[in-house]
N, C-alpha and C positions, 0 to 999 in steps of 0.2 A: 212450343208446338211448331213443327216444321210446316212448310207450305203444302206438302202432300197430306199431313194430318189435318190441316184446316180445310182442305178441299174435300177429304172423306167426311169431315163433320158436317160441312155445308151440303154435300150430296145427300147424306143421310136425313138432314133436316128437310130438304126438298121432297124427299120420297115420303117422309112421314107426313108432311103437310098436304101433299098431292099424290096419294097412292095411284100408281099407274093404272091399276085395275078399275079404279073408281073415278078417275078424272078424265074428262074429254081431252082428246089429243092436243088440240090448239090451246086449250087452258093450261096444260102441262108444259108445252113449249114456251108459252109466255112466261110461266112462272120460272122456268129454268134460265130464260134470258134475264129476267129481273133478279135472279139470284146470283148472276155473274158466272153462271156455269156454261154459257153458250160457247164462247171462245175466250178461254181464261187469260189469254195475253192481251185482249182488248182492255181499255181502261174501265174502271168502275163506273157504273151507270149506263154503260153501252154494251152490256152482255158479258163483260169480263171483270177481272180482278187485278189486272196489271202483273199477273204471274208469268213465269216462263211458259212458252208455247208447248214445250215438251210435257207439261203436266196435263194437257188436255186429254191425253190417252187414258189417264188415270179415271178422269171423270167419265168418259165415254164407257170405259169397261164397267164401272160401278153401276151406271144407269142401264146398260145393256143387260147386265146379270139380274137386275130387278125388273126386266121386262118393260122398261119405259120406252115410249115412242121416240123415234128420231125425226129430223126434220126433212127427210128424203133428199139428202144431199145431191144425188145425181140429177134430180129434177130442177134443182136451183143452183147448179154449179156455177153459172155465169155470175149470179149475185154473190155467192159466197167466195168464189176464187178470184173475181176480177172487180166487181163493183165495190164490194165491201172494203178491201184494203185501200182502194183509191179514195173513197169517201173518208175513211178513217184518216188518211195522210193529208188530204186536201180540202176536206169539207169544213164548213162552218159548224159551230155548235148546233145551230138550228137544223142544218142538213143531217148531221149525225143522229140527232134525236128523232127527226122525222122518218129517216129511211131505214136505219140499221135493224131495228126490232122486227118490223114486218118483213124485211129481207130475210133475216135469219130463220124466222118461223115458218116461211114459205107462204105467207099470206099474200106476198106480192113477188111475182116472178120478174126477173130482169132479162134483158138481152143486150146485145153489143151492136151499135151502129158505127162501125169503123169502115169496113172494105166497100169499095165502089167498083162499078164496071171498068173504070180507068184508073183505079188506085187500089191494088191489091198488094203486090209485093212492094211497090213504091207507094206506101200508104201515104207519105207526106205530100204527094201530088193530088190529094183529094180535092173535089171541086164543089161539094155541097156548100152553099153559102149561107151564112147567118149575118143578117143586117140589123143593127140596133135601132129600135124606135122607142125612145124613152126608156122605160125600165123593162122593155120586152125585146126579145130577139126573134127576128121572123126568119124561118129556115125554109130553104127550097133545095131539093136535090134527090139523089137516089143512092141507096145503100144495097148491098148484096151479100149473099151468104150468111144471112142472120139466123142463127139458131134461136128457137123458141119465141121468135117475134110474134107468132100467132097465138101465144098464150101470155105474153109479157104485159105487165102493167107499166113498167119503167124501162127505160134504155139509157145506156151510157153512150154519148154521141160526140164525136169531134167534127167540127165544121169550119170552114174558111171564113174568118172575119176581117182579114186584111190582104187583099190580093196584090198589093203594091210593094210587099216584102218577100224575101226568099221563102220557099214553101214551108220549111220547118217553123218559121217565126210567125206565120200569120194564122195559126190555128188556134181555136178555143175549145174547151171541154164543157159539156153540158150534161144535164139529166133531162131527158125527154119524156114527156107524158105520152104513152103509146095509145091513150084513148082520145087524143086530140083529133078533131074531125079531118085534119089535113094529113093524117098518117094512113096510108093505104099499104096493107100487107098482102103480098101475093106468093102462093107456094112455088117452090123450085123442086120439080120432081127429079129424083136422083136415079142413078143406075140400079139402086136397091129396090126401086118401086116406090119409096116413100117420099114424102116432102118434108124432111127434117129441117131443111133450110128454107129461107124466104128472101125475096127481094122486097125492099121497103121504099115507097115513094113518099117524100115529104113535100107537101105544097102549102106554103103559107103557114106552116106550123109555128105557133107562138109559144116561146119559152121565156118565163120570167128571168130576169137577171139573177134573182135569188136562187135560181137552179144551175148557176154557173159553177164549175169546180176549178178553182185556181184563178189566176189572173187572166184578163183578155190578152190574147196572143201567146199564152203560156201552155196551150193545150198539148204540144208535142211532148213537153216535159212531164206533163201529167199523165199522158197516154203511155209513157215508158213504164210507169208504175203498174198500170193495167196490163201491159203486154208482158212484162217480166213475171207478174203473178199468174198470168194465163198460161205461160210455158211451164211453170212449176205445177200448176193445177193439172195440166194434161199430162205432162211427162213424169211427174213426181208423186203421183198419187200413192197413198198407203195401200199395199197389197200384202196378203199372206203368201207364203211359198206356194208356187203353182197357181197364184191368182192371175187374173187377166187372160190373155190369149193362149198361153202355154198350157192352161189347165185342161181345156177340152181335148187338145192334142195328146197329152199325156195320158188322159183317161181313156181315149180310144186305143192308144197303143197297148195299154195294160189289159183291156177288156177284149181286144180283137187280135189275138196273136196271128191269124190267118192272113192279115194285111201286112205283116212285117217283111221288110227286106233289109239287107245289110246296109245299102246306101241310105234308106230312110232312117235307119237306126243311127248312123253317124251324123246325119243332119239334125235329128231330134236331139242327140246328145249336146251338139254344139249350141243349138239354139236355147236348150234348157239352161245351160251354163250361162249363156249371155243374158237371158232373161232374169236369172237370179242375180247376176252381177248388177244389172240395171235396177232391180228391186232394192238391193242393198245400197247402191249409190244414191237412189232416191231417198232412203232412209237418212243417209248421211247429209244429203242436201237439206232435209227438213230440220236436222239438228243445227245445221249452220244457220237457218233462218231464225233460230232463237236470238241470235246475236244481231239481227237487223233485217233489212228489206232484202227481197231477192234480187240478184243481179243477173248478168248474162250467163251464168252457169246453168240456169234453167234451160237455155237454148240447146245445150248438149243433151240434156235429159229428154227434151222433147224430139230432138233428133233421133235418139236411141229408140224411143217409143215408136215413132213412125216406122223406122226400118224394121224393127222386131215384129211389129204387128203384121206387116205386109209379108215378111218371110215365113213367119209362122202359120199365117192363114193360108199361104201357098202350099206349105208342107202338108197342112191338114187335108186340103182338097186332093193332093196327090195321094196321101195315105188312104183315103176313103175310096179312091178309084172311081168307079161309075157313080157311086152314091155321092161323091163330092161334086158331081155335076148337077145334082138335083137342087131345086130351090123351093122353099116352102110356101111362099106367099108373095105374089107380085102386087097385091092390092095397094091402090093409092091411098095412103093414110098420112095423117099429120101428127107423128108421135111427140111426146113431151120429153122424151129422154132417148138416148142411144143404148140399146141392150145387146152388147155383143155375145154374151154367154147364154142368153135366153133364146137366141135364134140358131139356124143351122150353119154348117161350114160354108155354104155358098154365100149366105149373108155376110159373114165375117170376112170373106175374101173380098167381096165387092166393097164393102163399107170401109175396109182398111185402106183402100186406094185414096181415100180422102185425108188420111192421117198425115200425108206429107204435104198437104195443102193448108188445112185448117190450123189456126193458132200460129201462123207464120210458116211459109214454105220451107222445105228443107234447104233449098238453095240460099235463101236469105239467112237462115239460121247458121248455115256453114260460114257465112261471111261474119256473123256476129262472133262465133266462136274464135274465127281466125283473127279478127281485129281486136276484140275486147277481152277475150280469155288468153289467147296465145301471144297477143301483142304484135302480130305480123303487120306489114304496111297495109294502109287502107287502099281500096280500089280508087282510081281516079274518078273524081266526081266534078263534071263541068258546070253543073246547075246549082252549086251550093250557094253562090251569091248573086244568083239571077232571080229578079222578082217573079213571083208565081204567074202573074198575068202575062209575062214575056216568054214563058216556056212553051216549046212545041208540043202541041197535043193533037 
C-alpha cells in the first residue's frame, strides 16, 4: 500500500468514526489531529504521520469533499505558519505536547512579539529585557505592529538576555502567556480605519524557563526559523488561478466592459501574467519544502507578493474610476483576520500599502536575496562585534 493509499484509508476511517454532519466542529478537529491528518509531515503523535508534506493536499481535498470543517487557517495563521514550525524544531517534548494540538485546532490563537519601536528592520537591536530570577524570567519592554495580540492566548517572543555581547548573540526566544497581568495590549488604528495591529507593553511579565525555546542567547538563530517560515506563509500561500488580489480586478474587467481602455488592458495583462508566475513559483517553493526547512528563497516570494498586491490594487482603483475612490466602512474595529477579497477596492488599495512593511520590509528582503540567494557581497556592518549596550541609540 502506498502512502497515498494509507492516507485515503485513514481519512475514510476518520470520517466514518466522526461524521462531519453529526460531530461538533472542535471534536472533529481534535480527532483529525489525533489521527495524524492535521499536518501529515509532522511526526506521529503531534498531528502528523512523518509523511511527505506534498501529501497534505490529498487529505485536505478528501475532507473538503466530505463537508468536514477546517481549522480556519486565516484566523490562526501566525500559529500555523510561524509558531508551530519553530516549536517543532526547537521545542522540548513537553512543549510540543502542550502547544501544538490546541494551536492547530484553533483553541489557542498565537501572536508574534518581535518588532519594537526602535527595532523593526534592524530587529537584532531589540531592547526588551528578560532577566532571570531562579526558574523564571522577568520581561520588561514594548513590542509593536503585533497582529492578533487582542485575541491571542500565547505569543512567540524574543528578548535581550545579555546586553554585554553583540546584538545578535544576546537574544533568547520564549513563549509568552498573553494573559499574564503584566501584558497590556493597545490597538493601533490603521489607514483602513481598523486596528488589526497592536502595541504590546510588557511590565514585569514572568515567563517560566520551561517556556524558553532553544538555548539562552540562541534566540536569533531560533528566530530565523520563524522569519523564514513567515515569509513563505505570506508570499507562498497556495492559491487557485486568479486567486488573491488579481481575482477581483479580472472579474471587474470581464463584467464591466465600459470601464476598459487600451492602457488598462495592457497593464492588466502584464499583472495577470506576473501573478500567475508568482503563484506557480510559490507552488514550486512548497514542493522544495518537502526536502527541508525554508531558506532565504521565501524572501523573494514575499517581495513579489508585496509589489504585486500594491500594483494590482492601484490598477483596480484606476479601473473603477470614481467608484474606486469610495470606501465602504471607516468604523474602528479590531478584526481577527485580514480579508482582502471580502472588502472593496479602496480597502484593498490602502491595506496593501502595509504588505511591503509587514513580514520584513522590502528593503531588508532585497538585501537577503542579494546576499543569501545571489551571493553578492554583504553591506558593511560596523556594529557586528560591538556589545549591544555600547551601540548608539
